[in-house]
C-alpha positions as CSV (number, residue, x, y, z in Angstrom):
1,M,-99.1,109.2,-18.0
2,E,-99.9,106.5,-20.5
3,R,-98.6,106.9,-24.0
4,I,-100.9,107.1,-27.1
5,E,-99.5,105.3,-30.2
6,R,-100.9,105.5,-33.7
7,A,-100.3,103.1,-36.6
8,R,-101.3,103.2,-40.3
9,T,-101.9,106.9,-40.0
10,S,-102.9,109.3,-42.8
11,A,-103.8,112.9,-42.6
12,R,-107.4,112.0,-41.9
13,M,-107.2,109.0,-39.5
14,S,-105.3,106.2,-37.9
15,Q,-106.3,102.5,-38.5
16,I,-105.0,101.6,-35.0
17,V,-104.7,103.8,-31.9
18,T,-103.5,102.4,-28.6
19,H,-103.7,104.0,-25.2
20,G,-102.1,101.9,-22.5
21,N,-103.5,98.4,-23.0
22,T,-106.5,99.5,-25.0
23,V,-106.6,99.1,-28.8
24,Y,-109.0,101.2,-30.9
25,L,-109.6,100.3,-34.5
26,A,-111.0,102.5,-37.3
27,G,-114.1,101.2,-39.0
28,Q,-113.4,98.3,-41.3
29,V,-115.3,97.5,-44.5
30,G,-115.3,94.8,-47.1
31,E,-114.8,94.9,-50.8
32,P,-117.5,97.0,-52.4
33,H,-120.0,95.1,-54.7
34,H,-119.5,91.8,-52.8
35,D,-122.6,90.5,-50.9
36,I,-123.1,91.0,-47.2
37,T,-121.5,87.7,-46.3
38,E,-118.3,88.4,-48.2
39,Q,-118.1,92.0,-47.0
40,T,-118.5,90.9,-43.4
41,R,-115.8,88.3,-43.8
42,D,-113.5,90.9,-45.4
43,A,-114.1,93.4,-42.6
44,L,-113.5,90.8,-39.9
45,A,-110.3,89.6,-41.6
46,Q,-109.1,93.2,-41.6
47,I,-109.9,93.4,-37.8
48,D,-107.9,90.2,-37.2
49,M,-104.9,91.6,-39.0
50,L,-105.0,95.0,-37.3
51,L,-105.5,93.4,-33.8
52,E,-102.5,91.1,-34.4
53,E,-100.4,94.1,-35.5
54,A,-101.4,95.9,-32.3
55,G,-100.6,92.9,-30.1
56,S,-104.1,91.8,-29.5
57,S,-106.7,89.3,-30.9
58,R,-110.4,88.7,-31.2
59,E,-110.3,86.8,-27.9
60,K,-109.6,90.2,-26.3
61,L,-112.3,92.3,-27.9
62,L,-114.1,94.6,-25.5
63,Q,-116.7,96.4,-27.7
64,V,-117.8,96.2,-31.3
65,T,-120.1,98.5,-33.2
66,I,-121.6,97.2,-36.5
67,W,-123.3,99.5,-39.0
68,L,-125.4,97.9,-41.7
69,A,-126.6,99.8,-44.8
70,N,-129.8,97.8,-44.5
71,M,-131.1,95.9,-41.4
72,S,-132.5,93.2,-43.8
73,D,-128.8,92.0,-43.8
74,F,-128.8,91.4,-40.1
75,A,-129.2,87.6,-40.1
76,A,-126.7,87.0,-42.9
77,M,-124.1,89.3,-41.1
78,N,-124.8,87.5,-37.8
79,E,-124.1,84.1,-39.4
80,V,-120.6,85.2,-40.3
81,W,-120.1,87.1,-37.0
82,D,-121.2,84.1,-34.9
83,A,-118.7,81.8,-36.6
84,W,-115.9,84.4,-36.1
85,V,-116.4,85.2,-32.4
86,P,-114.6,82.7,-30.2
87,T,-116.9,80.9,-27.8
88,G,-116.9,82.6,-24.4
89,H,-115.3,85.8,-25.7
90,A,-118.2,87.8,-27.1
91,P,-117.6,91.5,-26.7
92,A,-120.2,94.1,-25.8
93,R,-121.9,94.8,-29.2
94,A,-124.2,97.3,-30.9
95,C,-125.6,97.0,-34.4
96,G,-127.6,99.6,-36.3
97,E,-128.5,100.9,-39.7
98,A,-126.6,103.8,-41.3
99,K,-125.9,105.3,-44.6
100,L,-122.3,104.3,-45.3
101,A,-119.6,106.3,-47.1
102,D,-120.0,104.4,-50.4
103,P,-123.4,103.1,-51.5
104,A,-121.7,99.8,-52.5
105,L,-120.7,99.2,-48.9
106,L,-123.1,97.0,-46.9
107,V,-121.3,96.8,-43.5
108,E,-118.8,98.6,-41.4
109,V,-117.3,97.1,-38.2
110,I,-115.6,99.2,-35.5
111,A,-113.7,97.4,-32.7
112,C,-112.0,98.1,-29.4
113,A,-109.9,95.5,-27.6
114,S,-107.3,95.0,-24.8
115,R,-103.7,93.9,-25.4
């Protein structure tokens, strides 16, 4: 039976959960009150850090879900996303609009990768 490991765990959630060679990350957000470009960069930088901690990288992303507070930010978010995703390694991806936990948050990114 494959082991489940959790890292950066609180009473509510873990930032990283691994099961076998699969890495699941909690949703990552940027600094509130920054614009969509900066919040997206912040969230993706957090994903880079967590993936590295889990023994993975953005080249090994399997699936990403992106929630935007407003779909009018779709193009600006995609500009940052497109520069961040390594050529030839785009994961399966979904993007939708949702009310986020804090009204100052504009984007949340949830990722799953292999190790």
